[in-house]
N, C-alpha and C positions, 0 to 999 in steps of 0.2 A: 594465783601461784607464781612464786617468785623464780627468777631464772638464775642459774649457775653464774659464778665470775667469768667462766671460759666462754659461754654464750655471750654475755654483755659485751666481752671484749671483740668477739667475732661480730655481732652487731654494729659496733663503734669503728672497727676496721672497714665493713661494707659501706657504713655511711660516709667516712671520710675517702673512700675510693671513689664511690659513686660523685662527691663533690671536686675530686681532682679530676676527673673524666670530664664533667661538664664544663668546668672552667677553662677560656681559651689560655692562649701562652701571652703571658705579661709583653706589652709593648715594647718595654725597653730591652728584653732579651732578645725578642724575635719580631723586629719591626716590621717586615713585610708579611707574617704568619696570618696576620688578621685580615690580609688584603687579597684573601683566596676567592678569584669569580668564579661562579657556578656555570654551568655547562650552558645554560639558557643565555645568559647574559654574554659568554665567550662566543657563541653563536652569533648573538646579535652586534657583538663588535666585530666581528669578522665580516660579517655580510656587510655593514657601514662602509669596511675598508675595502670592499669589492671581492672579497677570497671567497671561494666555493671549494668544500671538501671533495678530493677526490682520491680515490682508492685504487689500486692495483696491485697486481701480485709480480713478484719479481724474484729472480733467483737468488738465493742467499749470499752467493759470493757478491753479486753486485750491491746488493744491500750493507755488506761488510766495508765493501769501499765505499759507500755513499757515505756510511757513519764515519769513517776513517778523513774522508775529506771535509765533511762537514764542522768537523770539531774545529779547525781553522776558520773556516767561512763565518763571516759576520751575522748572517741571517739564520744560519742552523741550516737543518735539514730542509726545511721550507724553501728558504733561499736559494742554496745551491740547485734544488731539483727545477727550481723555476728559472733559475740562470742557464742551468743545462739545456732544459728545453726550450728557452728564447731562442738560443744558438744554434740548436737542430732544426727548429723549425722554420730559421731565417733563410 
């Protein structure tokens, strides 16, 4: 049984769409996009650096103040919180 022209076009679009989704971003346009580290590798690198995940619940007002200050901090949120905790615990 032959297919209609519209069905052939739909199949072709689906085939092209699948190829586009499967292909990664070209290196010259997105140089760092292919170097994404998965969670396990990130955990291994953090453990090698002596970092330990630490979760706590904070008031929303405090979190917004931390986010504002961390934008100007070189270490980001993690560096700012570490610096503030070192100062408070010293």
